[in-house]
Structures are given as C-alpha cells and as structure tokens.
N, C-alpha and C positions, 0 to 999 in steps of 0.2 A: 285110128284117126278120129278126131273130134270135129263135129260141125257146130259152129256157133252162129246163131242168127240174131241180128240186132237191126232195129228199124232205122235209126237216125245216125248221122255221122258222128255226133257226140257220144253215142252209145258204142259205136265201133271203136272210137278212140279210147274209151274206158277199158276196152279189152286189149289194147295193143301193148300195154306194159308187160303183159304176161307172155308175149312172144319175143324172141330175140332177133328174129329176122323174118322178112316176109316180102312177097312180091304181089303186085296187083294183077289180077286176071279176071276173066269172065267165066262163069259157069251158068249155062241156061239163060244167058242174057242179063245176069245180075253180077254186080261188082263183088269180088271176093279177094280177101287178103289170104294168100297161100303161105303158111308158115310151117311147112313140112307136116307135122303131126296135128296141126290145127288149121282149119279153114274157117274164116270169119266172113259171113255173107251179110251185106247190107241190103235189107229187103225193101226199104221204104215203108210207109205207114199203112196200117189197116189191112184190108183184104189183099193188098199187094203182097203181103207176107205169105198168103196162101199160094200165089203164083210162084213166089221165090222158093218156098219149101218144096213144092211139087217139081219145079224145074231142076232144082239143085239135087234133091234126093232121087230124081230120075236118072241122074248121071253119076252120082257118087254114093257109096255105101259106107257111111261112117259107123264107128262102134257106139258112139254116144251123140245125142242131139241136145243142144242147149238153146234156150231162148233167154237172152240177156237184155235188160233194159230198165227203164223207169216205169212208174205207175202212179196213179192217184190213189190216195188212201180213202177207204170207205169206213173201216172200223175205227172206233174211238181210241183203241189202244195201239193203233199203228201210227207212228210219228214220222215226220220227215227225216230221212236218212236211214230208217229201218229197212232191212231187206226181208222180203217174204219169199220163201221157197214153197212153190205151189203144189199142194197135194192133189188138187183138182182144179181144172179150168173149164168153165162153161162159156157159152156165148149167149148174148142177150136175145137172139132170135133163132138160134139153131138148136136142134134137139141133141141131147146127150152131152157128155163131157169127156175130157181126156185127163189122164192121171199122171202125176209125176212119179218117177222111179223112187221107191222107198230107200234104197241104198244110197242113191245119189243125194237125196234130201238129207239123210243122216250124215253123210260125209260133208255136205255143205254146211250143216249146222255146227259140226265139229270145227271146221275151218273158221267159221265166224266167231266161235267161242274163243279160239286161240288168239284171234286178232282183236278181241274185245268189241266186235261189231254187234249192235243190236239186231237180232234176226230171229225169225220163228217160222214155223210151218203155217200155211194158210190156204185160202181159196181165192181164186181170181175169176173175174168175169171179163171176157173180151167183148168190146163194143166196136161199132163201125164209125162212130163220131165221138169226139172228145166230150167228156163230162165237164162242162165249163163251170158249173155253179154248185154250191152246197145242196141246193134243192135236187139237182140231177143226181148227185152222188147219194143223197138220202134215198131217193127212189130206187136206185140200183141196189143199195144195201138192204132195203126192205124186201127185195125179191131174192130170197135164198141166203141172205147175210154173207155175201162175199167180203173179203178183207180189202182187196185192191181191185182197181179197174185199169185195163190197158187195151191195146188194139191189135195184138199179133199172136200171143202165145197159144190161143186155141187152134189157130190154123197150123202152126208149126208142130204143136203136139199131136194134132190129128194126123198129119203127114208122117210123123215118126211112128205113131201107133199102127198105122196101116202097114208099115214095113217091119214091125216088131222090134223097133229100136228103143233103147232106154232113153228117157227124156227128163230134162230138168228145166223148169222155168224159174229164174231168179230175177225178182223185180224189186228195185230200190224205190222207196216212196219219195216222190218229189213235191207232193202237195197233200195236205191233210183234208179230212172231210169238211172242214169249215172254210177252206181256202177257195176263193174264186180265181179263175184264170182269165187273163186278158186275151181276147181273141183278136189276132192280127190276120187280116185277110191275106190269102195267098202266101202264107209264111214259108211253106216247104215246097220243094220241087218233088218230082215223082220218086227220086232216089232217097228222100228223107233228109236232104240238105237244106239248111236255112237260107232264105233269100235275103241278103243284107238290104237290098233296095226296098223290100217290103217293110222291114223294120224301120228304116229311115223315114219312109213315107208316112208310116203310122205315127211315129213319135213327132214328126213335124206337124201333123194335123191334130194330134191329141197329146199335147205336152203334159196335160194333167195326169196322164196315165204313166208317166215315167217312173214315179216312186213305186207304183204297183208292179211295173215290169221289173224294176230293180229287185224288189222283194221276191218276185217269182223266179228271177234268175238266180238269186242267192239260194233259194230252196232247191232248185234244180242242181246247183253246184254241189250242195251237200249230198244229194242223192247219188250223183255221179262219182263223188269222192268215195262213198261207201262201196259203190259198185266196182270201181276200179281196184280198191284195196282187196275186195273179196276175190275178184277174178284173177288178180295178180298172184294170189296165194293158192287158189283152188285149181286153176287150169293146168299149170305145169305138173302138179302131182297126179291129176286125173290122166293127163296124156301119158305119163310114165307107166301108169297101171294098165293101159290098153294093150 
C-alpha cells in the first residue's frame, strides 16, 4: 500500500486521476481517500503536515510514502511547470534533513521522461510561512542553495524516515524566483481548502490585484497539470510493484 500526502484540496485532486475508485474516511482525524492500494491524505498547510504524518503513520504501515504538491522555485533554472524530485529536504529552522529514496527518484525521472515532462532531481527547503516575494526567495536560496521551497515535505519525510519507509517528495513549480505572490488574508481553512468568501472579499476591496491573481492562478494551473500527469502515470505502476 502507498501513502500519499498532499496539503491542499487542489493537490489531492491532482492525484485522483491515478485511482479508479475511492471512498472518503478519516485516519487519525485527517481526511483520507481510500483507493485500496493507495491512501491519499489531505494534511492542510505547514506544520499541520507533521501532525497528519504522525497520526496517519501511527495507524497505517505503508510500503512507500509520497509527498505530492506544488512549490515555489528558488533556482534560476527551475521554471513554472517543472517537477523537482527531492534528493534532500531541509527545514529553515530545524536541524538535519531527510532524504528521498534513490530508486524512487530514478523511477520518477524515467516516468517524466516518457511523458515529456520537464523534471530533475533537486533540493527543497520546508518553511513555516509562504515565501511571498522574490527577496524572500533569494534569501532562502542563498542559505544552502535549495531549488524549491514548500511547507510540508520535511515533516512527512521525517515521519517516514523514523519508521524506515521509502520516501519521495515530488514538487511541481507554481511560481518562479522572480514571481511575487498576492497574499489574501484567511485564504485557507485548517484542512487546506480555499475559502471562496475570502477571495471575493479581497478582490472586491483590491480590484487592481485581479490581473496579478489571474496570472498567479494560471501559473498554479500549469504546475498542477504537470503534477497530475506525472502522478497519473507513476502511481499505478508503483502500486503494482508493491
């Protein structure tokens, strides 16, 4: 059985094309799609992923653990829509790092090559708050030269490593090092679902931001499309090999 962790509802949906059937249930208080050989857990953002991974892996013992989602690009050669398979994931304020499984990374790269998806190995840094500006991204890149930034993979990888489970973090780039992100207050609920009322309120009060939000949404869509195509091809084969 394979455990897939994704923070946001849109990232969970990017995984669903790979499973033919599934039912919703809870494991350790977190929402899970149970599709027989694959369990997809929606963690919510940031350190909530630590709680989800500990609760989930405390009750279920999978053969493989995956962290699937989007990320901000930090390296200049990582473009929107590229997928980075993380050889190493650190945390901005925690000691140590976790490693991706070399065989899983090699298999993921082979799958991406067959699909014609731009992908490579790389390094990620997990943070507790979003890197909103190019200046924040540059500062993160200067500290150890990670390729991408995200908010969950370190916690999921550490929980997997503590249990001796093979781990892969696959992160599709949704914004480049030069892209700023528009901060919408109270955008997500605890489960990682977008609050439509927050979006409507923000655009009503800041109509000048609408073109920037549209561009941000388009970049995110490109990342999710790459992620969905990869997972749809990679996950069924991985499940058959377990």
